[in-house]
N, CA and C of each residue as an Amber inpcrd file, in Angstrom:
protein
   459
   0.0860000  -4.0840000 -24.6330000   0.1710000  -5.4040000 -24.0470000
   1.4750000  -6.0420000 -24.5380000   2.1440000  -6.7310000 -23.6370000
   3.4250000  -7.3600000 -23.9630000   3.3100000  -8.8840000 -23.9230000
   4.2090000  -9.5360000 -24.6420000   4.2580000 -10.9970000 -24.6840000
   4.5880000 -11.5410000 -23.2950000   3.9320000 -12.6260000 -22.9110000
   4.1750000 -13.2320000 -21.6100000   5.4980000 -13.9890000 -21.5520000
   6.0700000 -14.3220000 -22.7260000   7.3440000 -15.0480000 -22.7540000
   8.5500000 -14.1200000 -22.8370000   8.5350000 -13.2240000 -23.8370000
   9.7370000 -12.4190000 -24.0930000   9.5810000 -10.9490000 -23.7250000
   8.3440000 -10.4890000 -23.4950000   8.1300000  -9.1020000 -23.1140000
   8.0300000  -8.1230000 -24.2730000   8.0850000  -8.6130000 -25.4930000
   7.9670000  -7.7380000 -26.6670000   6.5380000  -7.2060000 -26.7760000
   6.3860000  -5.9840000 -27.2830000   5.0310000  -5.4730000 -27.5240000
   4.3080000  -6.3560000 -28.5440000   3.0280000  -6.6350000 -28.2760000
   2.2500000  -7.5100000 -29.1540000   1.5680000  -6.7040000 -30.2430000
   1.4650000  -7.3050000 -31.4080000   0.7550000  -6.6900000 -32.5280000
  -0.6670000  -7.2360000 -32.5530000  -1.3810000  -6.9880000 -33.6290000
  -2.7470000  -7.4880000 -33.7560000  -2.7910000  -8.9660000 -34.1030000
  -1.6610000  -9.5480000 -34.4120000  -1.6010000 -10.9640000 -34.7790000
  -1.6840000 -11.8350000 -33.5270000  -2.0400000 -13.1210000 -33.7370000
  -2.1850000 -14.0420000 -32.6160000  -0.8870000 -14.7640000 -32.2710000
   0.2190000 -14.2120000 -32.6980000   1.5180000 -14.7460000 -32.3050000
   2.4640000 -13.5740000 -32.0450000   3.4490000 -13.8210000 -31.2090000
   4.4230000 -12.7880000 -30.8690000   5.4160000 -12.6530000 -32.0100000
   5.6370000 -11.4270000 -32.4420000   6.5910000 -11.2020000 -33.5210000
   8.0340000 -11.3250000 -33.0450000   8.2270000 -11.3220000 -31.7270000
   9.5770000 -11.4440000 -31.1890000  10.0200000 -12.8780000 -31.0100000
   9.1620000 -13.7020000 -30.4110000   9.5740000 -15.0830000 -30.1150000
   8.7020000 -16.1240000 -30.7950000   7.6030000 -15.7210000 -31.4220000
   6.7520000 -16.6540000 -32.1320000   5.7440000 -17.3930000 -31.2680000
   5.6090000 -17.0180000 -29.9960000   4.6740000 -17.6930000 -29.0930000
   3.2340000 -17.4170000 -29.5140000   2.3700000 -18.4130000 -29.3120000
   0.9480000 -18.2570000 -29.5890000   0.3380000 -17.4280000 -28.4540000
  -0.1490000 -16.2400000 -28.7700000  -0.6660000 -15.3380000 -27.7500000
  -2.1520000 -15.0460000 -27.9250000  -2.8390000 -15.8050000 -28.7650000
  -4.2680000 -15.5850000 -28.9960000  -5.0870000 -15.7840000 -27.7370000
  -4.8630000 -16.8860000 -27.0390000  -5.5910000 -17.1650000 -25.8000000
  -5.2150000 -16.1660000 -24.7210000  -3.9250000 -15.8330000 -24.6620000
  -3.4380000 -14.8590000 -23.6810000  -4.1430000 -13.5170000 -23.8600000
  -4.2640000 -13.0600000 -25.0930000  -4.9470000 -11.7980000 -25.3680000
  -6.4100000 -11.8620000 -24.9290000  -7.0530000 -13.0150000 -25.1940000
  -8.4600000 -13.1760000 -24.8050000  -8.6160000 -13.1120000 -23.2920000
  -7.6970000 -13.7510000 -22.5690000  -7.7610000 -13.7340000 -21.1020000
  -7.5480000 -12.3270000 -20.5520000  -6.6000000 -11.6180000 -21.0960000
  -6.3450000 -10.2500000 -20.6440000  -7.5490000  -9.3560000 -20.9420000
  -8.1470000  -9.5290000 -22.1280000  -9.3250000  -8.7560000 -22.4840000
 -10.4750000  -9.0390000 -21.5150000 -10.7130000 -10.3250000 -21.2240000
 -11.7800000 -10.6890000 -20.2910000 -11.4770000 -10.1690000 -18.8850000
 -10.2190000 -10.2520000 -18.4780000  -9.8150000  -9.7280000 -17.1690000
 -10.0920000  -8.2310000 -17.0850000  -9.7850000  -7.5050000 -18.1300000
 -10.0380000  -6.0590000 -18.1520000 -11.5290000  -5.7490000 -18.1070000
 -12.3400000  -6.5990000 -18.7400000 -13.7940000  -6.4140000 -18.6620000
 -14.2810000  -6.5730000 -17.2260000 -13.7920000  -7.6140000 -16.5380000
 -14.1660000  -7.8060000 -15.1360000 -13.7160000  -6.6250000 -14.2820000
 -12.5220000  -6.0980000 -14.5650000 -12.0360000  -4.9390000 -13.8100000
 -12.9660000  -3.7450000 -14.0160000 -13.3440000  -3.4890000 -15.2690000
 -14.2300000  -2.3540000 -15.5570000 -15.5870000  -2.5200000 -14.8860000
 -16.1110000  -3.7460000 -14.8770000 -17.3860000  -4.0010000 -14.1970000
 -17.2370000  -3.7980000 -12.6920000 -16.1240000  -4.2570000 -12.1310000
 -15.8750000  -4.0600000 -10.7050000 -15.7380000  -2.5940000 -10.3570000
 -15.0720000  -1.8310000 -11.2140000 -14.9090000  -0.4010000 -11.0040000
 -16.2600000   0.2970000 -11.0330000 -17.1050000  -0.0600000 -11.9940000
 -18.4420000   0.5450000 -12.0770000 -19.2700000   0.2180000 -10.8410000
 -19.1880000  -1.0070000 -10.3750000 -19.9380000  -1.3830000  -9.1710000
 -19.4070000  -0.6650000  -7.9400000 -18.1050000  -0.4840000  -7.8630000
 -17.5240000   0.2440000  -6.7320000 -17.9650000   1.7030000  -6.7470000
 -18.0930000   2.2850000  -7.9350000 -18.5180000   3.6810000  -8.0420000
 -19.9320000   3.8910000  -7.5120000 -20.8010000   2.8870000  -7.6760000
 -22.1790000   3.0150000  -7.1840000 -22.3490000   2.3770000  -5.8020000
 -21.2060000   2.0580000  -5.1600000 -21.1580000   1.5260000  -3.7900000
 -21.7610000   0.1240000  -3.6540000 -21.7730000  -0.6370000  -4.7290000
 -22.1330000  -2.0550000  -4.6720000 -20.8330000  -2.8160000  -4.3830000
 -20.4050000  -2.7660000  -3.1290000 -19.0840000  -3.2680000  -2.7760000
 -18.9870000  -4.7800000  -2.8710000 -20.0400000  -5.4850000  -2.5400000
 -20.0100000  -6.9410000  -2.6450000 -19.9030000  -7.3700000  -4.0970000
 -20.6580000  -6.7300000  -4.9700000 -20.5620000  -7.0230000  -6.3960000
 -19.2040000  -6.6530000  -6.9570000 -18.6610000  -5.5300000  -6.5010000
 -17.3340000  -5.1020000  -6.9520000 -16.2750000  -6.1080000  -6.5130000
 -16.3950000  -6.5850000  -5.2910000 -15.4390000  -7.5680000  -4.7820000
 -15.4640000  -8.8320000  -5.6330000 -16.6440000  -9.2800000  -5.9850000
 -16.7850000 -10.4880000  -6.8040000 -16.1500000 -10.3070000  -8.1860000
 -16.4390000  -9.1890000  -8.8360000 -15.8980000  -8.9390000 -10.1750000
 -14.3770000  -8.7780000 -10.1450000 -13.8710000  -8.0860000  -9.1480000
 -12.4250000  -7.8760000  -9.0630000 -11.6910000  -9.1710000  -8.7610000
 -12.2890000 -10.0410000  -7.9640000 -11.6620000 -11.3450000  -7.7060000
 -11.6420000 -12.1860000  -8.9730000 -12.7080000 -12.1060000  -9.7940000
 -12.7050000 -12.8130000 -11.0710000 -11.6280000 -12.2500000 -11.9910000
 -11.4630000 -10.9430000 -11.9830000 -10.4220000 -10.2990000 -12.7810000
  -9.0480000 -10.8330000 -12.3830000  -8.8020000 -10.9440000 -11.0930000
  -7.4870000 -11.3710000 -10.6160000  -7.2510000 -12.8680000 -10.8150000
  -8.3170000 -13.6350000 -10.9550000  -8.1350000 -15.0520000 -11.2900000
  -7.5530000 -15.1940000 -12.6910000  -7.9130000 -14.2680000 -13.5690000
  -7.4330000 -14.3200000 -14.9500000  -6.0960000 -13.6120000 -15.1420000
  -5.8490000 -12.5750000 -14.3500000  -4.6120000 -11.8010000 -14.4900000
  -4.1560000 -11.3510000 -13.1050000  -3.3550000 -12.1720000 -12.4690000
  -2.9780000 -11.9090000 -11.0760000  -2.0570000 -10.7030000 -10.9140000
  -1.4360000 -10.2390000 -11.9790000  -0.5220000  -9.1070000 -11.8740000
  -1.1860000  -7.7620000 -12.1870000  -2.4940000  -7.7200000 -12.2760000
  -3.2080000  -6.4700000 -12.5210000  -3.2140000  -5.6680000 -11.2170000
  -2.2560000  -4.7710000 -11.0900000  -2.1050000  -4.0390000  -9.8200000
  -3.2410000  -3.0460000  -9.5970000  -3.8170000  -2.5040000 -10.6570000
  -4.9570000  -1.6050000 -10.4800000  -6.1350000  -2.3510000  -9.8520000
  -6.3870000  -3.5570000 -10.3270000  -7.4750000  -4.3560000  -9.7700000
  -7.1770000  -4.7230000  -8.3180000  -5.9310000  -5.0750000  -8.0100000
  -5.5610000  -5.4140000  -6.6300000  -5.7420000  -4.2200000  -5.7030000
  -5.3230000  -3.0430000  -6.1700000  -5.4630000  -1.8510000  -5.3370000
  -6.9300000  -1.5220000  -5.0880000  -7.7390000  -1.6320000  -6.1280000
  -9.1690000  -1.3620000  -5.9660000  -9.8150000  -2.4110000  -5.0670000
  -9.4430000  -3.6660000  -5.2340000  -9.9820000  -4.7080000  -4.3590000
  -9.5860000  -4.4440000  -2.9070000  -8.3610000  -3.9810000  -2.6920000
  -7.9390000  -3.6160000  -1.3470000  -8.7990000  -2.5030000  -0.7690000
  -9.1250000  -1.5030000  -1.5790000 -10.0000000  -0.4250000  -1.1050000
 -11.4010000  -0.9370000  -0.7920000 -11.8950000  -1.8510000  -1.6200000
 -13.2160000  -2.4270000  -1.3700000 -13.2020000  -3.2020000  -0.0500000
 -12.1680000  -4.0300000   0.1400000 -12.0440000  -4.7520000   1.4100000
 -11.9810000  -3.7810000   2.5820000 -11.2130000  -2.7130000   2.4330000
 -11.0790000  -1.7290000   3.5010000 -12.4300000  -1.1120000   3.8380000
 -13.2030000  -0.7630000   2.8160000 -14.5290000  -0.1820000   3.0310000
 -15.4800000  -1.1730000   3.6940000 -15.2830000  -2.4570000   3.4120000
 -16.1320000  -3.4850000   4.0210000 -15.6750000  -3.8320000   5.4360000
 -14.5630000  -3.2410000   5.8840000 -14.0540000  -3.5070000   7.2230000
 -13.1520000  -4.7190000   7.3010000 -12.7320000  -5.2450000   6.1730000
 -11.8710000  -6.4260000   6.1320000 -10.4280000  -5.9600000   5.9380000
  -9.8420000  -5.4690000   7.0330000  -8.5380000  -4.8180000   6.9720000
  -7.4140000  -5.7770000   6.5940000  -7.4460000  -6.9900000   7.0960000
  -6.3820000  -7.9480000   6.7910000  -6.3710000  -8.2650000   5.3000000
  -7.5420000  -8.4790000   4.7190000  -7.6160000  -8.7640000   3.2940000
  -7.1480000  -7.5610000   2.4730000  -7.5150000  -6.3500000   2.9200000
  -7.0880000  -5.1410000   2.2120000  -5.5660000  -5.0280000   2.2150000
  -4.9640000  -5.1820000   3.3820000  -3.5060000  -5.0980000   3.4640000
  -2.8420000  -6.1950000   2.6490000  -3.4320000  -7.3760000   2.6310000
  -2.8820000  -8.4780000   1.8440000  -2.8360000  -8.1200000   0.3670000
  -3.9390000  -7.5830000  -0.1470000  -3.9820000  -7.2060000  -1.5660000
  -2.9690000  -6.1110000  -1.8700000  -2.8330000  -5.1360000  -0.9800000
  -1.8930000  -4.0450000  -1.2280000  -0.4460000  -4.5190000  -1.1760000
  -0.1490000  -5.4290000  -0.2650000   1.2150000  -5.9600000  -0.1870000
   1.5390000  -6.7600000  -1.4470000   0.5940000  -7.5800000  -1.9020000
   0.8100000  -8.3350000  -3.1430000   0.9970000  -7.3700000  -4.3130000
   0.2090000  -6.3080000  -4.3310000   0.3190000  -5.3200000  -5.4010000
   1.7040000  -4.6780000  -5.4120000   2.2220000  -4.3410000  -4.2450000
   3.5620000  -3.7300000  -4.1990000   4.6420000  -4.7390000  -4.5460000
   4.3590000  -6.0160000  -4.3990000   5.3170000  -7.0400000  -4.8170000
   5.4260000  -7.0770000  -6.3410000   4.2930000  -6.9580000  -7.0180000
   4.2940000  -6.9920000  -8.4790000   4.7870000  -5.6860000  -9.0930000
   4.5230000  -4.5680000  -8.4230000   4.9240000  -3.2570000  -8.9680000
   5.4770000  -2.4230000  -7.8220000   6.7980000  -2.3980000  -7.6940000
   7.4240000  -1.7070000  -6.5710000   7.3950000  -0.1810000  -6.7310000
   7.5240000   0.3120000  -7.9290000   7.6120000   1.7560000  -8.1560000
   6.2870000   2.3200000  -8.6410000   6.0140000   3.5380000  -8.2020000
   4.8080000   4.2650000  -8.6200000   3.5380000   3.4520000  -8.3900000
   3.3980000   2.9220000  -7.1850000   2.2240000   2.1410000  -6.8290000
   1.5670000   2.7920000  -5.6260000   0.3270000   3.1820000  -5.7740000
  -0.3870000   3.8700000  -4.7070000  -0.6800000   2.9460000  -3.5230000
  -0.5530000   1.6580000  -3.7280000  -0.8020000   0.7070000  -2.6430000
   0.1180000   0.9740000  -1.4560000   1.3520000   1.3890000  -1.7210000
   2.2730000   1.6940000  -0.6280000   1.7560000   2.8640000   0.2040000
   1.1210000   3.8330000  -0.4300000   0.5180000   4.9490000   0.3000000
  -0.6330000   4.4640000   1.1750000  -1.4310000   3.5230000   0.6570000
  -2.5320000   2.9660000   1.4480000  -1.9940000   2.2220000   2.6730000
  -0.9500000   1.4370000   2.4740000  -0.3470000   0.6840000   3.5790000
   0.1880000   1.6540000   4.6240000   0.8970000   2.6820000   4.1820000
   1.4490000   3.6680000   5.1120000   0.3440000   4.3870000   5.8790000
  -0.7450000   4.7210000   5.1930000  -1.8570000   5.4170000   5.8440000
  -2.4880000   4.5560000   6.9270000  -2.6560000   3.2740000   6.6570000
  -3.2550000   2.3820000   7.6520000  -2.3120000   2.2010000   8.8380000
  -1.0230000   2.0410000   8.5530000  -0.0630000   1.8390000   9.6360000
   0.1410000   3.0860000  10.4790000  -0.0370000   4.2590000   9.9070000
   0.1710000   5.4910000  10.6570000  -1.0740000   5.9380000  11.4110000
  -2.1870000   5.2670000  11.2310000  -3.4330000   5.6440000  11.8860000
  -3.8450000   4.5530000  12.8630000  -3.3920000   4.6340000  14.1260000
  -3.7170000   3.5730000  15.0900000  -5.2040000   3.4890000  15.4260000
  -5.9530000   4.5650000  15.2610000  -7.3840000   4.4980000  15.5700000
  -8.1180000   3.6060000  14.5780000  -7.6440000   3.5440000  13.3420000
  -8.2590000   2.6330000  12.3670000  -8.0410000   1.1920000  12.7930000
  -6.8600000   0.9160000  13.3490000  -6.5790000  -0.4420000  13.8070000
  -7.3600000  -0.7840000  15.0650000  -7.6470000   0.2000000  15.9210000
  -8.4490000  -0.0710000  17.1170000  -9.8200000  -0.5890000  16.7390000
 -10.4550000   0.0500000  15.7810000 -11.7630000  -0.4120000  15.3230000
 -11.6990000  -1.8030000  14.7350000 -10.5970000  -2.1040000  14.0740000
 -10.4240000  -3.4300000  13.5000000 -10.3630000  -4.4870000  14.6020000
  -9.5670000  -4.2240000  15.6430000  -9.4010000  -5.2280000  16.6990000
 -10.7040000  -5.4710000  17.4380000 -11.4460000  -4.4160000  17.7380000
 -12.6930000  -4.6150000  18.4670000 -13.7330000  -5.3340000  17.6210000
 -13.6460000  -5.1970000  16.3060000 -14.6120000  -5.8560000  15.4260000
 -14.2290000  -7.2930000  15.1140000 -12.9340000  -7.6190000  15.1170000
 -12.5150000  -8.9390000  14.6510000 -12.2310000  -9.9350000  15.7710000
 -11.8480000  -9.4840000  16.9440000 -11.4820000 -10.4200000  18.0040000
 -12.6900000 -11.1690000  18.5750000 -13.8260000 -10.5220000  18.8930000
 -14.9550000 -11.3010000  19.4380000 -15.4220000 -12.4470000  18.5400000
 -15.5570000 -12.2660000  17.2190000 -15.9290000 -13.4290000  16.3960000
 -14.8840000 -14.5410000  16.4470000 -13.6060000 -14.1630000  16.5400000
 -12.5430000 -15.1610000  16.6450000 -12.7000000 -15.9550000  17.9410000
 -12.9820000 -15.2620000  19.0330000 -13.1510000 -15.9410000  20.3190000
 -14.3620000 -16.8650000  20.2630000 -15.4680000 -16.3890000  19.6980000
 -16.6590000 -17.2300000  19.5890000 -16.3820000 -18.4750000  18.7530000
 -15.6530000 -18.3310000  17.6760000 -15.3170000 -19.4650000  16.8260000
 -14.4250000 -20.4420000  17.5720000 -13.4660000 -19.9190000  18.3040000
 -12.5590000 -20.7710000  19.0630000 -13.3260000 -21.5740000  20.0950000
 -14.2640000 -20.9500000  20.7830000 -15.0460000 -21.6710000  21.7880000
 -15.8940000 -22.7680000  21.1560000 -16.3590000 -22.5650000  19.9310000
 -17.1590000 -23.5860000  19.2690000 -16.3200000 -24.8040000  18.8850000
 -15.0270000 -24.6150000  18.6960000 -14.1680000 -25.7220000  18.3120000
 -13.7800000 -26.6060000  19.4940000 -13.8660000 -26.0800000  20.7110000
 -13.5020000 -26.8460000  21.8980000 -14.6710000 -27.7560000  22.2640000
 -14.4160000 -29.0410000  22.5700000 -15.5060000 -29.9150000  23.0050000
 -16.2110000 -29.3400000  24.2340000 -17.4960000 -29.6420000  24.3630000
 -18.3230000 -29.0500000  25.4190000 -17.7530000 -29.3420000  26.8060000
 -17.3600000 -30.5700000  27.0810000 -16.8420000 -30.8940000  28.4140000
 -15.5720000 -30.0940000  28.7240000 -14.7250000 -29.9260000  27.7340000
 -13.4920000 -29.1450000  27.9220000 -13.8280000 -27.6740000  28.1290000
 -14.7990000 -27.1600000  27.3670000 -15.1960000 -25.7640000  27.5060000
 -15.7690000 -25.4970000  28.8860000 -16.5660000 -26.4260000  29.4050000
 -17.1430000 -26.2640000  30.7400000 -16.0410000 -26.2520000  31.7890000
 -15.0600000 -27.1380000  31.6720000 -13.9940000 -27.1690000  32.6700000
 -13.1650000 -25.8850000  32.6140000 -12.9330000 -25.3550000  31.4220000
 -12.2000000 -24.0850000  31.3050000 -13.0170000 -22.9630000  31.9290000
 -14.3050000 -22.9340000  31.6350000 -15.1640000 -21.9020000  32.1820000
 -15.2010000 -21.9860000  33.6990000 -15.2940000 -23.2100000  34.2520000
 -15.3100000 -23.3680000  35.7010000 -14.0200000 -22.8800000  36.3210000
 -12.9140000 -23.1780000  35.6960000 -11.6180000 -22.7400000  36.1970000
 -11.5410000 -21.2130000  36.2600000 -12.0420000 -20.5630000  35.1930000
 -12.0220000 -19.0980000  35.1880000 -12.9690000 -18.5200000  36.2170000
 -14.1300000 -19.1080000  36.3590000 -15.1130000 -18.5380000  37.2880000
 -14.6610000 -18.7200000  38.7340000 -14.0200000 -19.8340000  39.0810000
 -13.5480000 -20.0470000  40.4290000 -12.2870000 -19.2150000  40.7300000
 -11.4800000 -19.0140000  39.7100000 -10.2450000 -18.2600000  39.9120000
 -10.5320000 -16.8000000  40.2330000 -11.6200000 -16.2640000  39.7160000
 -11.9430000 -14.8510000  39.9600000 -12.4490000 -14.6400000  41.3800000
 -13.1460000 -15.5910000  41.9270000 -13.7540000 -15.4000000  43.2410000
 -12.8020000 -15.8710000  44.2570000
């Protein structure tokens, strides 16, 4: 673990030997973040994807640069069919760690497989349309519907 201020390796002491910053709380947060990651990983292994998603999001609240947690959360989102969220996590992960990051392979795999995107569009567009129709006032929705029904005939 490195100091958040100067990047020096941290010792067992609660201050950085390089710059003197108080790192006791920082160490506690990183430790707790790693615990959440391990719990999320265990839940993902037993296919408790909703529980894994919750634990990994808690992990990232404490340590947003944990690229392993971001990559795993992206896989969990992907398995749940939430492709946009998965790609978002992988893109953020590649922003924090450009080299030797498997997230770029995940992004490339999704982009090179158009059939995966077809399933995404058919699953996500109808709920969007239903939500959009609910936001339009009833009188406006009726007039739009009438316009479409008369235009077809």
